[in-house]
Every structure is written in structure tokens, then in C-alpha cells.
LUMVOZA-804765 format. One line per 8 residues: their letters; for each residue x, y, z of N, C-alpha, C, CB. Coordinates in nm, 2 decimals, m for minus. Glycine has a CB too. Example, Ala and Ser with C-alpha at 12.3 -4.5 7.8 and 13.67 -1.06 7.14 Angstrom:
# LUMVOZA-804765
AS) 1.32/m0.57/0.78/1.23/m0.45/0.78/1.32/m0.33/0.78/1.13/m0.45/0.90 | 1.28/m0.22/0.71/1.37/m0.11/0.71/1.29/0.00/0.79/1.41/m0.06/0.57
This chain:
# LUMVOZA-804765
MKFKTAKI) 0.08/m0.12/0.00/0.00/0.00/0.00/0.09/0.12/0.00/m0.10/0.00/0.12 | 0.06/0.22/m0.09/0.14/0.34/m0.10/0.11/0.43/0.02/0.11/0.41/m0.23 | 0.20/0.51/0.06/0.18/0.61/0.16/0.08/0.72/0.12/0.31/0.68/0.21 | m0.03/0.73/0.19/m0.13/0.83/0.15/m0.15/0.92/0.27/m0.26/0.76/0.12 | m0.21/1.04/0.24/m0.24/1.14/0.34/m0.38/1.19/0.32/m0.13/1.25/0.33 | m0.42/1.28/0.41/m0.55/1.33/0.40/m0.56/1.43/0.28/m0.59/1.41/0.53 | m0.68/1.44/0.22/m0.70/1.52/0.10/m0.66/1.66/0.12/m0.84/1.51/0.05 | m0.70/1.72/0.23/m0.67/1.86/0.26/m0.51/1.88/0.27/m0.74/1.91/0.39
NAFRTWGL) m0.45/1.79/0.33/m0.30/1.80/0.35/m0.23/1.78/0.21/m0.25/1.69/0.44 | m0.29/1.70/0.12/m0.23/1.69/m0.01/m0.24/1.82/m0.09/m0.30/1.57/m0.09 | m0.36/1.89/m0.08/m0.37/2.02/m0.15/m0.27/2.12/m0.09/m0.51/2.07/m0.13 | m0.25/2.12/0.04/m0.16/2.21/0.10/m0.01/2.18/0.06/m0.17/2.21/0.25 | 0.02/2.05/0.04/0.15/2.01/0.00/0.18/2.06/m0.14/0.17/1.86/0.00 | 0.08/2.05/m0.23/0.10/2.11/m0.37/0.11/2.26/m0.36/m0.02/2.07/m0.46 | 0.04/2.32/m0.28/0.06/2.47/m0.27/0.20/2.51/m0.22/m0.05/2.52/m0.17 | 0.25/2.43/m0.12/0.38/2.46/m0.07/0.49/2.43/m0.18/0.41/2.37/0.05
LLTMLGMG) 0.47/2.32/m0.26/0.57/2.29/m0.37/0.57/2.40/m0.47/0.53/2.16/m0.43 | 0.45/2.45/m0.51/0.44/2.56/m0.60/0.51/2.69/m0.55/0.30/2.59/m0.64 | 0.49/2.72/m0.42/0.55/2.83/m0.36/0.71/2.82/m0.37/0.51/2.85/m0.21 | 0.76/2.71/m0.33/0.90/2.68/m0.34/0.96/2.69/m0.48/0.94/2.55/m0.28 | 0.88/2.64/m0.58/0.92/2.64/m0.72/0.92/2.79/m0.76/0.82/2.56/m0.80 | 0.82/2.86/m0.73/0.81/3.00/m0.77/0.93/3.09/m0.71/0.68/3.06/m0.73 | 0.95/3.07/m0.59/1.06/3.14/m0.52/1.20/3.10/m0.58/1.06/3.12/m0.37 | 1.21/2.97/m0.61/1.34/2.93/m0.67/1.36/2.98/m0.81/1.34/2.78/m0.68
LMVLGTAG) 1.25/2.99/m0.89/1.27/3.05/m1.02/1.30/3.20/m1.02/1.14/3.02/m1.10 | 1.24/3.26/m0.92/1.27/3.41/m0.91/1.41/3.43/m0.87/1.17/3.47/m0.81 | 1.46/3.35/m0.78/1.60/3.37/m0.73/1.70/3.33/m0.85/1.63/3.28/m0.61 | 1.67/3.22/m0.92/1.76/3.18/m1.03/1.75/3.28/m1.14/1.72/3.05/m1.08 | 1.63/3.34/m1.17/1.62/3.44/m1.27/1.70/3.56/m1.24/1.47/3.48/m1.29 | 1.69/3.61/m1.11/1.77/3.72/m1.07/1.92/3.69/m1.07/1.72/3.77/m0.93 | 1.96/3.57/m1.04/2.10/3.53/m1.05/2.15/3.54/m1.19/2.12/3.39/m0.99 | 2.06/3.53/m1.29/2.10/3.54/m1.43/2.17/3.68/m1.46/1.99/3.52/m1.52
IVFWGSTG) 2.12/3.78/m1.39/2.18/3.92/m1.41/2.32/3.92/m1.35/2.10/4.03/m1.34 | 2.34/3.85/m1.24/2.48/3.84/m1.17/2.58/3.77/m1.26/2.47/3.78/m1.04 | 2.53/3.66/m1.32/2.62/3.57/m1.40/2.65/3.62/m1.54/2.57/3.43/m1.41 | 2.54/3.68/m1.61/2.56/3.71/m1.75/2.55/3.86/m1.77/2.46/3.64/m1.83 | 2.53/3.94/m1.67/2.53/4.09/m1.69/2.40/4.13/m1.75/2.64/4.14/m1.77 | 2.41/4.22/m1.85/2.29/4.28/m1.91/2.22/4.18/m2.00/2.33/4.40/m1.99 | 2.29/4.08/m2.05/2.23/3.97/m2.13/2.14/3.88/m2.05/2.33/3.89/m2.21 | 2.17/3.88/m1.92/2.09/3.79/m1.83/1.96/3.85/m1.79/2.17/3.76/m1.71
KVFAGIGL) 1.93/3.98/m1.84/1.80/4.04/m1.80/1.68/3.97/m1.86/1.80/4.19/m1.85 | 1.70/3.91/m1.98/1.59/3.83/m2.04/1.56/3.71/m1.96/1.63/3.80/m2.19 | 1.67/3.64/m1.92/1.66/3.52/m1.83/1.59/3.56/m1.70/1.80/3.46/m1.81 | 1.63/3.68/m1.65/1.57/3.72/m1.52/1.42/3.75/m1.54/1.64/3.85/m1.47 | 1.39/3.82/m1.65/1.25/3.85/m1.67/1.16/3.73/m1.69/1.24/3.93/m1.80 | 1.21/3.63/m1.76/1.14/3.50/m1.78/1.12/3.43/m1.64/1.21/3.41/m1.88 | 1.23/3.42/m1.57/1.23/3.36/m1.44/1.13/3.42/m1.34/1.36/3.35/m1.37 | 1.13/3.56/m1.34/1.04/3.63/m1.25/0.89/3.62/m1.29/1.08/3.78/m1.25
VIGLISMM) 0.87/3.61/m1.42/0.73/3.60/m1.47/0.68/3.46/m1.44/0.72/3.63/m1.62 | 0.75/3.36/m1.47/0.71/3.22/m1.44/0.70/3.20/m1.29/0.81/3.12/m1.51 | 0.79/3.25/m1.21/0.79/3.24/m1.07/0.66/3.31/m1.01/0.91/3.30/m1.01 | 0.63/3.42/m1.07/0.51/3.49/m1.02/0.38/3.41/m1.05/0.50/3.63/m1.09 | 0.38/3.35/m1.17/0.26/3.27/m1.21/0.25/3.15/m1.11/0.28/3.22/m1.35 | 0.37/3.09/m1.08/0.37/2.97/m0.98/0.32/3.02/m0.85/0.51/2.91/m0.97 | 0.36/3.13/m0.80/0.32/3.19/m0.67/0.17/3.21/m0.67/0.40/3.31/m0.63 | 0.12/3.27/m0.78/m0.03/3.29/m0.79/m0.11/3.16/m0.79/m0.06/3.37/m0.91
ASLAIYFW) m0.05/3.06/m0.86/m0.12/2.93/m0.85/m0.12/2.87/m0.71/m0.05/2.83/m0.95 | m0.01/2.89/m0.64/0.00/2.85/m0.50/m0.10/2.92/m0.42/0.14/2.87/m0.45 | m0.12/3.05/m0.44/m0.21/3.12/m0.36/m0.36/3.07/m0.39/m0.21/3.27/m0.40 | m0.38/3.04/m0.51/m0.52/2.99/m0.55/m0.54/2.85/m0.48/m0.53/2.97/m0.70 | m0.44/2.76/m0.48/m0.45/2.63/m0.42/m0.47/2.65/m0.27/m0.33/2.54/m0.45 | m0.39/2.73/m0.20/m0.41/2.75/m0.06/m0.55/2.81/m0.03/m0.30/2.85/0.00 | m0.60/2.90/m0.11/m0.73/2.96/m0.09/m0.84/2.85/m0.10/m0.76/3.07/m0.19 | m0.82/2.76/m0.21/m0.92/2.65/m0.23/m0.92/2.55/m0.12/m0.88/2.58/m0.37
AGMLSTSA) m0.80/2.52/m0.07/m0.79/2.42/0.04/m0.85/2.48/0.17/m0.64/2.39/0.07 | m0.83/2.61/0.19/m0.90/2.68/0.30/m1.05/2.68/0.30/m0.85/2.82/0.31 | m1.10/2.70/0.18/m1.25/2.70/0.16/m1.30/2.55/0.18/m1.29/2.75/0.02 | m1.23/2.45/0.13/m1.27/2.31/0.15/m1.26/2.28/0.30/m1.18/2.22/0.07 | m1.16/2.33/0.37/m1.14/2.30/0.51/m1.26/2.35/0.59/m1.01/2.35/0.56 | m1.31/2.47/0.55/m1.42/2.52/0.63/m1.55/2.44/0.62/m1.45/2.67/0.59 | m1.57/2.37/0.51/m1.69/2.29/0.49/m1.67/2.14/0.51/m1.74/2.31/0.35 | m1.55/2.10/0.56/m1.52/1.96/0.58/m1.59/1.92/0.71/m1.37/1.94/0.59
VQLECPEC) m1.62/1.79/0.71/m1.69/1.73/0.83/m1.58/1.70/0.93/m1.76/1.59/0.79 | m1.60/1.74/1.05/m1.50/1.71/1.16/m1.55/1.59/1.24/m1.49/1.84/1.26 | m1.46/1.50/1.26/m1.49/1.38/1.34/m1.37/1.34/1.42/m1.54/1.27/1.25 | m1.39/1.25/1.51/m1.28/1.20/1.60/m1.23/1.07/1.53/m1.33/1.17/1.74 | m1.10/1.06/1.51/m1.04/0.94/1.45/m1.06/0.82/1.55/m0.89/0.96/1.42 | m1.10/0.70/1.51/m1.12/0.59/1.60/m0.99/0.53/1.64/m1.20/0.48/1.53 | m0.88/0.56/1.57/m0.75/0.50/1.61/m0.67/0.59/1.71/m0.66/0.48/1.49 | m0.65/0.72/1.67/m0.57/0.81/1.75/m0.65/0.90/1.84/m0.48/0.90/1.67
HKLTKMLG) m0.78/0.90/1.82/m0.88/0.98/1.90/m0.85/1.13/1.89/m0.87/0.94/2.04 | m0.80/1.18/1.78/m0.78/1.32/1.76/m0.89/1.37/1.66/m0.64/1.35/1.70 | m0.92/1.50/1.68/m1.02/1.56/1.59/m0.96/1.58/1.45/m1.08/1.69/1.65 | m1.02/1.53/1.35/m0.97/1.54/1.21/m1.08/1.58/1.12/m0.90/1.41/1.16 | m1.05/1.63/1.00/m1.15/1.67/0.90/m1.15/1.57/0.78/m1.12/1.81/0.84 | m1.27/1.55/0.73/m1.29/1.45/0.62/m1.36/1.52/0.50/m1.37/1.33/0.67 | m1.30/1.49/0.38/m1.37/1.54/0.26/m1.42/1.42/0.18/m1.26/1.62/0.17 | m1.53/1.43/0.13/m1.59/1.32/0.05/m1.64/1.20/0.13/m1.49/1.27/m0.05
KTDRCMFC) m1.66/1.09/0.06/m1.71/0.97/0.13/m1.60/0.90/0.21/m1.77/0.87/0.03 | m1.48/0.90/0.16/m1.36/0.84/0.23/m1.25/0.94/0.23/m1.32/0.70/0.16 | m1.17/0.93/0.34/m1.05/1.02/0.35/m0.96/0.95/0.45/m1.09/1.16/0.40 | m0.85/1.01/0.48/m0.76/0.96/0.58/m0.75/1.06/0.70/m0.62/0.93/0.52 | m0.71/1.00/0.81/m0.69/1.09/0.93/m0.57/1.17/0.90/m0.67/1.00/1.06 | m0.57/1.30/0.94/m0.46/1.39/0.92/m0.33/1.35/1.00/m0.50/1.53/0.95 | m0.35/1.27/1.11/m0.25/1.25/1.20/m0.19/1.10/1.19/m0.29/1.27/1.34 | m0.28/1.00/1.19/m0.23/0.86/1.18/m0.26/0.80/1.05/m0.30/0.78/1.30
HTILTMDP) m0.32/0.86/0.95/m0.35/0.82/0.82/m0.44/0.70/0.81/m0.22/0.78/0.75 | m0.53/0.68/0.91/m0.63/0.57/0.91/m0.73/0.61/0.81/m0.69/0.55/1.05 | m0.78/0.51/0.73/m0.89/0.53/0.64/m1.02/0.55/0.71/m0.90/0.42/0.54 | m1.08/0.67/0.68/m1.21/0.70/0.75/m1.32/0.70/0.64/m1.20/0.84/0.82 | m1.44/0.67/0.68/m1.55/0.67/0.59/m1.68/0.70/0.67/m1.57/0.54/0.51 | m1.78/0.76/0.60/m1.91/0.79/0.65/m2.01/0.69/0.59/m1.95/0.93/0.64 | m1.97/0.62/0.48/m2.05/0.53/0.41/m2.05/0.39/0.47/m2.01/0.53/0.26 | m2.17/0.35/0.52/m2.17/0.21/0.58/m2.14/0.10/0.49/m2.31/0.19/0.64
AEATITAD) m2.16/0.12/0.36/m2.13/0.01/0.26/m1.98/m0.01/0.25/m2.19/0.04/0.13 | m1.90/0.09/0.27/m1.75/0.08/0.25/m1.68/0.07/0.38/m1.70/0.21/0.18 | m1.75/0.06/0.49/m1.69/0.06/0.63/m1.63/m0.07/0.66/m1.79/0.09/0.73 | m1.66/m0.18/0.59/m1.61/m0.31/0.62/m1.50/m0.36/0.53/m1.72/m0.41/0.63 | m1.46/m0.29/0.42/m1.36/m0.33/0.33/m1.22/m0.29/0.38/m1.39/m0.28/0.19 | m1.12/m0.36/0.33/m0.98/m0.33/0.37/m0.93/m0.22/0.29/m0.90/m0.46/0.36 | m0.81/m0.17/0.33/m0.75/m0.06/0.26/m0.71/m0.10/0.12/m0.62/m0.01/0.34 | m0.66/m0.22/0.10/m0.62/m0.26/m0.04/m0.74/m0.27/m0.13/m0.55/m0.40/m0.03
QLEHQQVN) m0.86/m0.32/m0.08/m0.98/m0.32/m0.15/m1.03/m0.18/m0.19/m1.09/m0.40/m0.08 | m1.02/m0.09/m0.09/m1.06/0.05/m0.12/m0.98/0.11/m0.23/m1.06/0.13/0.01 | m0.85/0.10/m0.22/m0.76/0.16/m0.32/m0.78/0.10/m0.46/m0.61/0.14/m0.28 | m0.81/m0.04/m0.46/m0.83/m0.10/m0.59/m0.97/m0.05/m0.65/m0.84/m0.26/m0.57 | m1.07/m0.03/m0.56/m1.20/0.02/m0.60/m1.18/0.17/m0.65/m1.30/0.01/m0.48 | m1.10/0.25/m0.59/m1.09/0.39/m0.63/m1.01/0.40/m0.76/m1.02/0.47/m0.52 | m0.91/0.31/m0.78/m0.84/0.31/m0.91/m0.93/0.27/m1.03/m0.72/0.21/m0.90 | m1.02/0.18/m1.01/m1.11/0.13/m1.11/m1.21/0.24/m1.15/m1.17/0.00/m1.07
H) m1.24/0.33/m1.06/m1.35/0.43/m1.09/m1.29/0.55/m1.15/m1.43/0.46/m0.96
């Protein structure tokens, strides 16, 4: 079974990766001026624009994850007994990664069966 995480945490991870990518592109673009002088300005401009686009995408993902988080169902994890949030019919605990569900039909299947079922749909 692959390592999985809660859906909200996965969205936040993508937002963080886009933030780091954007900042890295901006720094590398600006470093183009240091290494190549005035000819590096084009490289710097491209790096800054793509970095800005990446940062804006990160902002949108963080906003979207925040809006999803406000409407998520809060419940107590049966394994670690911590309060966690759940999106959709099945999700994972944010802390111990236990599979959670509100659907009684899916409550008795194993993790491997659930992953196989989700891959086929």
C-alpha cells in the first residue's frame, strides 16, 4: 500500500511545492543578471514571470484548500482519538492516516480493496 495522506493535506503540499518552485525560479532568474550581466536580463524576466505565475497558482490552491477545510466534516479518529477533517465519502486521518468513511457500505472493506476500487472508478 502506498503512503497516503488526508486530501486537505495533499492540497496544502501542492501549494507549498508551487511556492518553493516560484521562489526558486525568481532567485535563479535574478541570479542570471549576476552571472551574465545585461544579457541575463531576459533570463531574469522570464524567471520572474514564471515564478510569479507559480506563486499565484500556489495562492489559489491555498485559498481553495482553506475553503474546502471550512466545509469539511469534523470527526474523531477511531485510532488516535484526535479531531480530524474529512472530505468526500472516504478520506484519511490527518495524524495517523487511518482510512475514514461515513458510508456504511464501505466501512467493512480493507485498505487494499478500497484503493483497488478507487483506481477502477
